[in-house]
N, C-alpha and C positions, 0 to 999 in steps of 0.2 A: 504495498500500501505507499512505502518509500515515495516509491517512484510517482504518481498520482499528486500526492502531497505538495511532489517539489516543482509538478509541473505548471508553468503559468497558462502554457493553454489550456489548461484541465478545471486553470482556478480562475480562469474565466468565463470555461461555458458552467460554473457553478453564480458565481457572482455577480456574471458581464457575458450573457450570450449573447451569438447573433448566428446571422444564416449558417455562414462558414464553417465556424463552429461547431454548431449545432451536427451539419453536417456530414464532418469532421472524425467526431466522437461517434456519430453512431455509425459507420463504416467502422471502424476502430474495432467500436463491439459484437459488431458482422464476421472480424476474420477475430476474433478472439475471446469468443463467447463462455471460456471456461473462467477470467476475469471478473466478468458479470458483477458477483457476490464483491468479490475488493473492490471494484467499482462503486459502487453504491455504500460501502462502507466508506470510502474515502471521500465521496461528495458529502454523506450526511456531516462526514468530521467537520470537514470545512465551510458546510453551512450553517453549524454549530458557533464559530469562531466567526467573529469581526474582521476580518481583513482591510489591513490600508495599501492602497496601491504602492505597486513599487517596492516592497518591503519581499524579504525573502529570509525565512528559517535557515541559522543556521546549521551545520553537520553534526554540532554536540546539540543544540536544542532538536533536530528533525530524530536521532537515534533515543533522545529520552521522552520526546513525546512518543515515535515508536514502541520503544519496551514498558513504556507504559501502558499504553493499550491494550498491546499483546498480552500482559499479565492480569488486565481486568478483564483481557479476554479472557483465559485462564481457569480466573476464579468463574467467573460466569460458566463454565465450560462445567466443573467439577460439582458445580452445583445442582444442574441440572441431572449429574450423574449420577446424582447421590440420591435415591428411590427413599429410603427411610425420613416420616418428618419429624420425626425426633432431629437424625442427625441438620434435617434443613432450618432448622428453629434452632440449632446451633449453633449453625455458619450465617446465618440469615445478616445479625446483627455483625457479625465482623466485617463480612462482606461488603457490608451498605458503610459500615467504618474506611475500608482500606478503595473500596469506591471513591469517597465521596474525599480525600486527601490528598488520589491519582487525579481524577480531573481536578483540584485546584493545585496540585502541579503546572497539570496540563494549560491550566488559562494563564497562570503568569506566565508562565515561556512563552506562551504565544504572545501574550501582553507585552512583555523585555522585548522579543523582540523585533515585533508590529509598530509599536507605539515610540523604539528609542528613533531618534533622529538621526544617531551618529553609526544606526546601524544599515552599509549600503544593499541593496537591493537588487546591483548584480554580481555577492559573494557567489565564488563560486566553492563546490563542495570538498570536501578533503578524500575523499575515494575517485576524481580524476585526476585524470595529470593532462598539467592544464601548458598548454605551450603559449609562449610569449615571444615578438615577431616587430620587432624597433626596428625601423627603414630608416638610416641618415638621409636628411638634405644631401640631395644630389645624386643620390642613387635610387630604383625604383628593383621590386620585389617579385617573383612570381611563383605559390604557391596551391598545391596541390591536398585537398580535406582528405581525413579517411570515406568522405562520400562521393568523391567522386568529383566535387565544386571544385573547381579554379577561380584562387583568387589573386589581383593582380593588386599588387600594394603600390601608392604614388609614395616621391620623398616627404619625410616628414611626418610617417605616419607607424600605430599603433595598433597590435591586431595578436585578440587572444582566442586561443580555443582551443576544444577537448582535443586529446589524442583521439579517443574515439569516443563517437559521438552516443547517447542515449536511446533509447527504442523509442521514445516516446516527442523527441525534439530533438533542433541540431542547434544551438546559440552560440551565437560569437559576440565576443564587440571591437568596436571600428574607433580611432580618433587618427582622422588624415584624410586621406583619399584611397578609398579602392574604387576597383571596377570589378562586380563579382558574376562568374557562371554558372548560377548554382542547379546543382544537380535534382533532378527533377523527386521526390519523395512524398507522393502523395499520404501516405502514416506518420512519415513526419518533419512539420511545418521545418522552416530553417529561419533564422531569427536572428536579426542584428542589432545589438544596443547600442546605441550611440550620443550618449550625452542625453534630452531629456523627450527622444524620442525612440521607437523599434521600431523595426523594419518586415516587418512577415509576408513570408513567399515558402512557395510549393517548389515551381521552378522557372527560374527566368532569367535573365542578362540585366543588367545594370550597372549605372554609378553613382556612390556612396561619398559626398563630401562635409567632412565635420574636425576641421580645427578646432582648435579652443579659439584663438584669436579674432577668430571670423565668426561676424554677427548668422550667421544663418548656418543650417545648414542643410544640405540640398542630396535630394535621392530622383533619378533622374532618369527613366526604366523605357529600358532599350526593344525587352519583348517581355511578352508573358505577363502576370498581374502582380502587383503586392499593394499592398497594407497597410499602413503608414500609422502609426496611433503615440498621440503624444502623451506625457506626464496626465491630462486628467479626464485623458481617454478618449477623446475624443477621434474618431479615423478617417483615414484619406482613404478611396480605392483611388490607385494609378492604371490610367493602359501605358501603350504603346507613344513614346516622344512624349508623355506625361513626364512633369516634375512638379517633384512636392518641395518647399520650399519653407522653414521650418525660420519665423525669425526666436531667438533667442530674448529677445527686449517683447514684444510682446506675448510670448508663447503662444503663438498664434503661425497656420496652415494655411498656406498660398497656392494654388496651382498653377502649373506657365506652359506652354510649348516650347521644345527645345531644339537648338541643333546637335542631333546628336555626334558630329562631325567632332564640334567646338571644343564638345564636355569630354569626348572623351579622345582624344586622338594621342594625350597623352602618353596611352598606353600600346600606343603603335608606336612610342620613343617621336611622336611630331611632334614641334614647337609653335604652335599655333595662334598668329595672334590676330584679332577680329576686332577695329579702329580700338585698339588698348590706348590709355594715357601712359602715360616715362613712371610716376611709380609705380600702377596695376605692371608695366615690362619691369619696372627694377624688380620688384617682389616675386614674379614669377620666376626670372632667370639667376635668382637669391636661392630659390628652392632647386630649381633642377639641377644647378651645377656645383649648389654650396657652397656659394658665398658671399660676400659680406659687401653692396654698392655703397656709394655715399656721394649721392649726384651734389654737388660744387656747381654750378652755374648764374653767369652774371647775367645771362636776360633766360626768362623763362620758356619750352617749348612749347607755344601752340600749336595744335591740332593733334590727330589721332593716328593710329600704327596699324597696321595688317600687313599680314607676312606667315608661312612659313617655311619649315627649317625641319630640316628629317638627320636624325642624328648627325649636328654639326659641330665641331668646335666651340666655345663660349668666345674667343677669338672671333671665328668669320662670323658669331649672328652680330655681336657686338660692331663689326664695320657693316652688317647691312643692313641695323638698326638708324646706324648711325650718319650714312651718308644719307639716308634718307630723313630725318628728325634734325640733322644740321648737331652732331654732336660730335665731340672728340673725348676719348676716356687711357686712364694709364693702369697696366697691371701691379699687381706685387705680392706675388704668393697670390690670396684667397684675397688679398682686398682688393675691388679698382673700384676707380675714382672717372666721374662721369662729367665734364666739362664743354663750358660751349668755346 
């Protein structure tokens, strides 16, 4: 039963179900009828507790709760198997006292974890082997997950995932930017945690951008379908070539169309600018090449720049942009100065 109690998708079914959630768990029960009794027991347990959104029990709390419930069940089984009336009367008050103590500690365990502001909802359980990949600026990395999904990580990204996914859900965490090609598995939704939003998919390809220094989180869908859910529980469904833009300031999501080539060209090592300002260009170059650029201009550069570079050196890119925009540059190791 512990798998159900740790499964956010299952908790959503109990506390805030929608059509997709009901459909998923209905199909799951059809494939696993032998676990129906365990399924119902977990549902009743969750219904008896008031969950707070985006909170998750630690492994030790789950173990304690699980053992307490199992001990209580064993006591009930012993009581039912005892047919002698005088034994029933003898043990019944004891069982009630033990049950009351167990329920008290279960309730306290939930209360401490769910009401504590210091307990992170994305804490991973100790029995999982967790892998963390950090991609420095100036680099990119492609990884393949155990389920067959391919993830391309952009510069300055942090990606956390289990070596093996659970039987019911595939959950990862991202800070930075990544292009996801998720292997389809209708029995196990794929969930990406990025700050205040979670992205739910079954199998699709999309770009997700979540840098802490930026004001927005962007989910840009290339193919398939995804669902984006924010911390308030608001859901946004995306169709191909739709992007969900989450504002960290206003805590709201808006949707808009996007140019797939402009958003995803980085994964093919294409540095693409489309009507970019000098500050925007500088930020892209710093991330792309892992350098620090200082702007020291006597006269501001007016106008926007568009251009495309495939696997070009930093000097070649600066030569091209500088010729068009009217600036010169000097390089000292990893430090570049742009000037008139």
